[in-house]
C-alpha positions in Angstrom: -4.3 -22.0 13.3 -7.6 -22.8 11.4 -8.0 -20.8 8.2 -11.6 -20.9 6.7 -11.8 -22.9 3.5 -11.6 -21.3 0.1 -14.7 -20.2 -1.6 -15.8 -22.0 -4.8 -13.9 -20.8 -7.9 -15.2 -17.6 -9.3 -16.2 -17.9 -13.0 -15.5 -15.0 -15.4 -19.1 -13.9 -15.2 -18.7 -10.3 -16.2 -18.8 -9.7 -19.9 -15.7 -7.7 -20.8 -13.9 -7.1 -24.1 -10.7 -5.2 -23.8 -9.3 -6.1 -27.2 -7.0 -3.3 -28.4 -6.6 -2.0 -24.9 -3.4 -1.8 -22.9 -3.6 -2.5 -19.1 -0.9 -2.1 -16.4 -1.1 -4.1 -13.2 1.4 -3.5 -10.4 2.3 -6.2 -7.9 1.4 -8.6 -10.7 3.4 -11.5 -9.4 1.4 -11.6 -6.2 -2.0 -13.2 -5.6 -4.3 -10.3 -6.3 -2.2 -8.7 -9.0 -1.8 -12.1 -10.7 -5.5 -12.7 -10.7 -6.2 -9.2 -12.1 -3.5 -9.6 -14.8 -5.0 -13.0 -15.9 -8.5 -11.6 -15.8 -7.7 -8.6 -18.0 -5.7 -10.7 -20.4 -8.6 -13.2 -20.7 -10.7 -10.2 -21.8 -8.2 -9.4 -24.6 -6.1 -6.7 -23.1 -2.3 -6.5 -23.6 -1.2 -6.5 -19.9 2.0 -4.9 -18.7 2.7 -7.0 -15.6 4.8 -5.0 -13.2 6.6 -6.4 -10.2 10.1 -6.7 -8.7 9.8 -10.5 -8.6 11.2 -11.6 -11.9 10.6 -15.3 -11.3 7.0 -14.6 -10.3 6.4 -12.7 -13.5 7.8 -15.5 -15.5 5.4 -18.0 -13.9 2.5 -15.6 -14.5 3.4 -15.3 -18.2 3.5 -19.1 -18.5 0.1 -19.4 -16.9 -1.3 -16.7 -19.2 -0.2 -18.5 -22.4 -3.2 -18.9 -24.6 -5.2 -16.0 -23.2 -6.9 -13.7 -25.6 -4.5 -11.0 -24.7 -0.8 -11.0 -24.0 1.0 -10.6 -20.7 4.3 -8.7 -20.9 6.5 -8.8 -17.8 8.2 -5.7 -16.6 10.6 -6.0 -13.6 10.3 -2.7 -11.7 10.8 -1.6 -8.1 8.1 1.0 -7.5 10.4 3.0 -5.2 11.9 4.2 -8.5 9.1 6.8 -9.0 10.3 8.2 -12.3 10.5 4.7 -13.8 7.0 4.0 -12.5 5.6 7.0 -14.2 7.3 6.2 -17.4 6.0 2.6 -17.3 2.4 3.8 -17.2 2.6 5.9 -20.5 0.2 4.6 -23.1 -2.1 2.5 -20.8 -5.8 2.5 -21.0 -6.4 0.5 -17.8 -4.3 1.0 -14.7 -4.6 -1.3 -11.7 -2.7 0.0 -8.7 -2.3 -3.1 -6.6 1.3 -3.4 -5.2 1.5 -3.2 -1.4 3.4 -4.3 1.7 2.6 -4.5 5.3 4.2 -4.4 8.8 2.3 -4.8 12.0 3.8 -2.8 14.9 2.7 -0.3 17.5 3.4 3.3 16.4 6.2 3.7 19.0 8.0 0.6 17.6 7.3 1.3 14.0 10.5 1.9 12.0 10.3 5.3 10.3 12.2 4.0 7.2 9.5 1.3 6.8 6.7 3.9 7.2 8.4 5.9 4.4 8.8 2.9 2.1 5.1 1.9 2.6 3.9 5.4 1.7 6.3 5.5 -1.3 5.1 2.2 -2.8 1.4 2.4 -1.9 0.7 6.2 -2.4 3.4 8.0 -4.2 3.9 5.4 -6.8 0.2 5.2 -7.6 0.2 9.0 -8.0 3.1 8.8 -10.4 1.5 5.9 -12.3 -1.8 7.8 -12.7 0.1 10.9 -13.7 1.9 8.8 -16.4 -1.3 7.1 -17.7 -3.7 10.1 -17.9 -2.3 11.8 -21.0 -3.0 8.7 -23.1 -6.3 8.1 -21.5 -7.4 11.7 -22.0 -6.2 11.6 -25.6 -8.4 8.5 -26.3 -11.4 9.8 -24.4 -11.5 6.6 -22.3 -9.7 5.2 -19.4 -10.1 3.1 -16.2 -8.1 3.6 -13.0 -8.8 0.9 -10.5 -7.0 1.2 -7.1 -6.8 -1.8 -5.0 -7.4 -0.2 -1.6 -8.6 -2.1 1.4 -11.2 -2.1 4.2 -8.3 -0.3 5.9 -8.8 2.6 3.5 -12.3 3.0 5.0 -11.6 1.8 8.6 -8.6 1.8 10.9 -7.0 -1.0 12.9 -4.4 -0.7 15.5 -0.7 -1.5 14.8 -1.0 -0.7 11.0 -0.2 3.0 10.9 1.7 3.0 7.6 -0.8 0.7 5.8 -3.9 2.5 7.0 -2.3 5.9 6.2 -1.4 4.8 2.7 -4.8 3.3 1.9 -6.7 6.3 3.2 -4.5 8.4 1.0 -5.1 6.2 -2.0 -8.8 6.5 -1.5 -8.5 10.3 -1.6 -6.2 10.2 -4.6 -8.7 8.0 -6.4 -11.5 10.5 -5.8 -9.4 13.4 -7.1 -8.6 11.5 -10.3 -12.3 10.7 -10.7 -13.2 14.4 -10.5 -10.5 15.5 -12.9 -11.0 12.6 -15.4 -14.7 12.8 -15.7 -14.9 15.1 -18.6 -12.3 13.0 -20.4 -14.1 9.7 -20.2 -11.8 8.4 -17.5 -13.2 6.8 -14.3 -11.3 6.2 -11.1 -12.5 3.9 -8.4 -11.2 1.8 -5.4 -11.9 -1.8 -4.7 -11.6 -2.2 -1.0 -11.4 -5.8 0.2 -11.2 -7.3 3.6 -8.6 -9.9 4.4 -7.7 -11.7 1.1 -6.2 -15.2 0.9 -2.7 -14.0 0.1 0.9 -14.6 1.4 0.8 -10.9 2.6 -2.1 -11.8 4.9 -0.6 -15.1 6.0 2.7 -13.4 6.9 0.8 -11.0 9.2 -0.4 -13.8 11.6 2.7 -14.0 13.7 3.0 -10.2 14.0 -0.7 -9.8 14.8 -0.3 -12.5 17.5 2.6 -10.7 19.1 1.0 -7.3 18.9 -2.3 -8.4 20.4 -0.8 -10.9 22.9 -2.7 -13.9 21.7 -1.6 -17.3 20.2 -1.3 -17.3 16.3 -4.1 -19.9 16.0 -6.5 -17.3 17.4 -5.6 -14.4 15.0 -7.8 -15.4 12.0 -11.0 -15.8 14.0 -10.5 -13.2 16.7 -8.7 -10.4 14.8 -8.9 -10.8 11.0 -12.5 -12.0 10.8 -13.9 -10.5 14.0 -15.8 -7.6 12.2 -16.7 -9.5 9.1 -20.3 -10.9 8.9 -19.0 -13.5 6.4 -16.5 -15.7 8.2 -14.0 -16.4 5.4 -11.2 -14.8 3.6 -11.8 -13.0 0.2 -10.4 -14.9 -2.8 -8.1 -13.1 -5.2 -10.4 -14.0 -8.2 -13.2 -12.2 -6.4 -11.2 -9.1 -6.3 -10.2 -9.5 -10.0 -13.8 -9.9 -11.0 -14.7 -6.6 -9.3 -11.9 -4.9 -11.1 -13.2 -6.3 -14.4 -16.7 -5.0 -13.7 -15.4 -1.5 -13.2 -13.9 -1.7 -16.7 -17.1 -2.6 -18.4 -19.4 -0.2 -20.3 -22.1 -0.9 -17.7 -19.9 0.7 -15.0 -19.1 3.9 -17.0 -21.2 6.0 -14.5 -19.4 4.6 -11.5 -16.5 6.9 -10.5 -15.0 8.3 -7.3 -16.4 5.3 -5.5 -15.1 2.6 -3.2 -16.4 -0.9 -3.7 -16.1 -2.8 -0.4 -15.5 -6.5 -0.7 -15.4 -6.9 3.1 -18.1 -9.4 4.0 -20.1 -6.8 5.8 -17.2 -5.3 7.9 -18.2 -1.7 7.1 -21.8 -2.4 7.7 -21.2 -2.1 11.5 
């Protein structure tokens, strides 16, 4: 398998000061969530880093030492919906990032996995938004950024649960935007293509089996087939898009989906 090389490191180019703000990032021990947590902490936010991976959170906190803002680990399984809602209370910035994936034809897709994917990737974001909004409304300012996917805008075979969850997240984000507008709260989606993460790497074998091709052909023939830019998205690129949506300059952007898809949706 040949994976395209990484892009050059992304500098913190977006001017952002979140001093005095509290941010919550789910899936913070993983690649995208980790990058978002570090970026928001660098901007001065106190970041609640939520994940069920305690060791990964500890490593994140070590890496964040010396940042302008603090990173506070919170071990939490998002299938505990009441706990998720409670965790979001008092936050000014909410980044719904946590996700999981299984690649199977619908007829072979385990119903219990479908249910879990929808719980973690759609019901939990709803409960987190629900928990965060009272504080945001009270302060007259808030930012909800949902890490969606190009699969929130397009469908692919063999990903019924993931595509359903991401399409639902896009809709939830728009409703939050409409309701939050008069309270100074924006809600948007960042919708990347395939990001260089372990989640994507773990898909390769399943994609090969589902499509009946060797694993070494999956990246070029499946993952990047519809992308004009023939490389994976870097987690830092996603984090920088999240940061931009938190800036004063982005205050009129709400109810939108920002594709980071290398031209995939231009077709």
